[in-house]
C-alpha positions in Angstrom: 2.2 17.1 197.4 5.0 19.6 197.0 5.2 22.1 194.2 7.8 21.1 191.7 9.4 24.6 191.4 13.0 25.3 191.0 15.2 28.4 190.4 16.0 29.5 186.9 19.5 28.2 187.4 18.2 24.7 188.2 20.8 22.0 189.2 21.5 19.3 186.7 19.6 16.6 188.6 16.5 18.7 188.1 17.1 18.6 184.3 16.7 14.8 184.3 13.5 15.1 186.2 12.3 17.8 183.9 13.1 15.5 180.9 10.9 12.7 182.3 8.1 15.2 183.1 8.2 16.6 179.5 8.0 13.2 177.9 5.1 12.2 180.1 3.3 15.5 179.4 3.8 15.0 175.6 2.3 11.5 175.8 -0.7 12.8 177.6 -1.1 15.6 175.0 -1.2 12.9 172.3 -3.8 11.0 174.2 -5.8 14.2 174.5 -5.4 14.6 170.7 -6.9 11.2 170.1 -9.9 12.1 172.3 -10.3 15.4 170.5 -10.2 13.7 167.1 -12.9 11.3 168.3 -15.2 14.2 169.4 -14.4 16.6 166.6 -16.9 15.1 164.2 -19.8 15.9 166.6 -18.9 19.2 168.2 -17.4 22.5 167.1 -13.8 23.1 168.1 -14.8 26.2 170.2 -17.0 23.9 172.3 -14.3 21.3 172.7 -11.9 24.0 173.8 -14.4 25.3 176.4 -14.9 21.9 178.0 -11.2 21.1 177.7 -10.3 24.1 179.7 -13.2 23.9 182.1 -12.5 20.3 183.1 -8.7 20.8 182.6 -8.6 23.0 185.8 -9.5 20.0 188.0 -6.0 18.4 188.1 -4.3 21.8 189.0 -7.0 22.5 191.6 -6.3 19.2 193.3 -2.6 19.7 193.3 -3.0 23.2 194.8 -5.4 22.0 197.5 -3.1 19.2 198.6 0.1 21.4 198.4 1.5 21.8 201.9 3.6 24.7 200.7 0.6 26.6 199.4 -1.1 26.2 202.8 2.0 27.3 204.7 2.2 30.5 202.7 -1.4 31.4 203.5 -3.1 29.9 200.5 -2.6 32.8 198.1 -4.9 33.0 195.1 -3.5 36.1 193.3 -0.5 36.0 191.0 1.7 39.1 190.9 1.4 39.1 187.2 -2.2 38.1 187.1 -2.8 39.9 183.8 -0.2 37.7 182.1 -1.7 34.7 183.8 -5.1 35.3 182.1 -3.5 36.5 178.8 -1.8 33.1 178.5 -5.3 31.7 178.3 -5.9 33.7 175.1 -2.7 32.3 173.5 -3.8 28.8 174.7 -7.2 29.1 172.9 -5.6 30.3 169.7 -3.3 27.2 169.8 -6.2 24.9 170.7 -8.5 26.1 167.9 -5.7 25.8 165.3 -4.6 22.4 166.4 -8.1 20.9 167.1 -9.2 21.9 163.6 -6.1 20.3 162.1 -6.8 17.1 164.1 -10.3 16.8 162.7 -9.2 17.2 159.0 -5.8 15.4 159.1 -4.4 12.2 160.3 -3.4 12.3 164.0 0.3 11.6 163.2 0.5 14.1 160.4 -1.1 16.9 162.5 1.1 16.1 165.5 4.2 15.9 163.4 3.6 19.4 162.0 2.9 20.7 165.5 6.3 19.6 166.5 7.7 22.7 164.9 7.1 23.9 168.5 10.5 23.0 169.9 12.1 24.9 167.1 10.0 28.0 168.1 10.8 27.5 171.8 14.5 27.4 171.2 14.5 30.3 168.8 12.2 32.5 170.9 14.1 31.8 174.1 16.9 33.9 172.8 15.0 37.3 172.5 12.4 36.6 175.2 14.6 35.0 177.9 18.0 36.1 176.8 19.2 32.5 176.7 22.3 31.5 174.8 21.7 28.5 172.6 25.0 26.7 172.0 25.8 24.8 168.9 25.0 21.4 170.4 21.5 22.4 171.3 21.1 24.2 168.0 22.2 21.1 166.2 19.8 18.9 168.2 16.8 21.1 167.2 17.9 21.1 163.6 18.2 17.3 163.7 14.8 17.0 165.3 13.2 19.3 162.7 14.9 17.3 159.9 13.3 14.2 161.4 9.9 16.0 161.3 10.4 16.8 157.6 11.4 13.2 156.8 8.3 11.9 158.6 6.1 14.5 157.0 7.4 13.7 153.5 7.0 17.0 151.6 4.7 16.8 148.6 2.1 14.8 150.4 -1.2 15.9 152.0 0.8 17.7 154.7 1.3 20.6 152.4 -2.3 21.9 152.2 -3.8 25.0 153.7 -4.9 23.0 156.7 -1.3 22.0 157.3 -0.6 25.6 158.3 -2.8 25.3 161.4 -0.6 22.9 163.4 2.4 25.1 162.7 0.4 28.1 163.9 -0.6 26.1 167.0 3.0 25.3 167.6 3.9 29.0 167.7 1.1 29.8 170.1 2.0 26.8 172.4 5.6 27.8 172.4 4.7 31.4 173.5 2.5 29.9 176.2 5.3 27.7 177.5 8.0 30.4 177.4 5.7 32.9 179.2 5.6 30.6 182.2 9.2 31.6 183.0 8.1 35.2 183.7 6.3 34.3 186.9 7.8 34.4 190.4 9.5 31.1 191.3 7.7 30.9 194.6 4.3 31.1 192.9 2.7 27.6 192.6 2.8 26.1 189.2 -0.8 24.8 189.7 -2.0 28.4 190.3 -0.4 29.6 187.1 -2.1 26.7 185.2 -5.5 27.6 186.7 -5.2 31.2 185.6 -4.5 30.1 182.1 -7.3 27.6 182.1 -9.8 30.3 183.3 -8.6 32.7 180.7 -8.9 30.1 178.0 -12.4 28.9 179.1 -13.7 32.5 179.2 -12.2 33.2 175.8 -13.6 30.0 174.2 -17.1 30.7 175.8 -17.0 34.3 174.4 -16.3 32.9 170.9 -19.1 30.4 171.3 -21.6 33.2 172.3 -20.4 35.5 169.5 -21.0 32.8 166.9 -24.3 31.8 168.5 -23.2 28.2 169.1 -25.0 26.3 171.9 -23.0 24.1 174.3 -25.5 21.3 174.6 -24.2 17.7 174.6 -25.6 15.2 172.2 -25.5 12.2 174.6 -25.0 11.9 178.4 -22.0 9.7 177.7 -20.2 12.5 176.0 -19.7 14.1 179.5 -17.3 11.3 180.2 -15.4 12.0 177.0 -15.1 15.7 177.8 -14.1 15.0 181.5 -11.4 12.6 180.4 -10.2 15.0 177.7 -10.0 17.9 180.2 -8.4 15.8 182.9 -5.7 14.4 180.6 -5.0 17.7 179.0 -5.0 19.6 182.2 -2.5 17.2 183.7 -0.3 17.5 180.7 -0.3 21.3 180.8 0.5 21.3 184.5 3.4 18.9 183.9 4.7 20.9 181.0 4.7 24.2 183.0 6.5 22.4 185.8 9.2 21.1 183.5 9.7 24.5 181.8 10.1 26.2 185.2 12.7 23.6 186.3 15.1 23.8 183.4 16.2 25.8 180.4 13.4 25.5 177.7 15.9 25.3 174.9 17.4 22.2 176.6 14.0 20.5 177.0 12.5 21.3 173.7 14.1 18.5 171.7 12.5 15.9 174.0 9.1 17.1 172.8 9.8 15.2 169.6 9.1 12.0 171.4 5.4 12.9 170.9 5.7 11.9 167.2 6.1 8.1 167.8 3.5 8.4 170.5 1.0 9.9 168.1 1.8 7.3 165.4 1.0 4.5 167.8 -2.2 6.1 169.0 -3.3 6.9 165.4 -2.7 3.3 164.4 -4.4 1.8 167.5 -7.5 4.0 167.5 -8.0 5.2 163.9 -6.3 2.4 161.9 -4.0 4.9 160.2 -1.1 2.4 159.9 1.6 5.1 159.9 4.7 2.9 160.4 6.0 3.3 156.8 6.3 7.0 157.5 8.0 6.7 160.8 11.5 5.8 159.7 14.1 7.1 159.3 12.8 10.4 160.6 12.1 9.0 164.1 15.8 8.2 164.4 16.7 11.8 164.0 14.1 12.8 166.4 15.2 10.5 169.2 18.8 11.3 168.4 18.2 14.9 169.0 17.0 14.3 172.5 19.9 12.0 173.2 22.3 14.6 171.9 21.0 17.2 174.4 21.2 14.5 177.2 24.8 13.8 176.3 25.6 17.5 176.4 24.0 17.9 179.8 26.1 15.0 181.1 29.2 16.6 179.7 28.5 19.8 181.5 27.9 18.0 184.7 31.2 16.1 184.4 33.1 19.3 183.7 31.6 21.1 186.7 32.4 18.3 189.2 
C-alpha cells in the first residue's frame, strides 16, 4: 500500500479522491455509532472509548506495516511533532465521551445530526488555525448544510435538552482533531499519525477508568467481537478521514460530511426501529445540495485553470 499523502496545495484530482474518502469514512463512523449504541447499555462510555482506541490502532498498524514508502524511509516511528500526536488523543477522548454518551441517551439519527455541526466548526476554525480563505460559495454551502441540519433536527423537539449539547461539544473536539492533522509534515505517514492519536486516546481513557475505579471486565466472551468490530471500523474511519484532510482543503471537504445524516437515519431505522424518514426531508436536500455546491465550485476552478 502507498500512503495517501499529498501536499497542502493538492491538485484538483486529489480533491475528488478526498471527497470519496470522506464519504466512506463518515459511513464507517455511523456504523461505529450503531455499534456503540448497542454496547452502551452494558458498559460505561470510558470503557467503550478505551477498547475503541485499543482495537482502533489495528487498521493503521496494518497500513503502516504494508507501506512500501515507510519501509524505504527506514521505518520511522517518531513524529517530529510527537507531543501534538499524543495530544490529539486527548481531544479525541473528549469527543468520544461526549458523543458516546449522547448516542446512549438519544436516537442515533438525532445525535448524529447534532454532531454534524462539525463541518461548520471545521470551516470556521480553518481560518484562524490554517489561515485559509473561505470564499462565499464554500461559506454558502456550509450555511446550507447547517440549515438542513436544523430542519432535520426540528427545534422544539427532544434535541433541545441538556444531553443535546454533548454532540455539539463532540463536533467541536472532532473538528479540532481533524484540523490538527494539517500541522504534521507531509512526508510523515498518515497511519503513524493515527496510531499516535489512538495511543494517546487509549491511555487517557484508561486513566479516567482507573481514576473512577471502573473495571474493564467484559460481561460475555462474545462482547470481544463487538469491541473488535467497533475498533476496526472506527480506526479505519479515522485513518480515512485524516488521509482526506491531508489531501485537500478542510473547508472544501467539510460539507460532504453531511452525508452522514442520511446514513445514520438508515442505520437507526434498520437496527433500532427508529423510523426516522418523516424527519429526513426537506433537510436532507439542503445537506446534499451543500456538497454538490462545493463540487460545482471545484469544477469551475478546474475549468478556469485549464
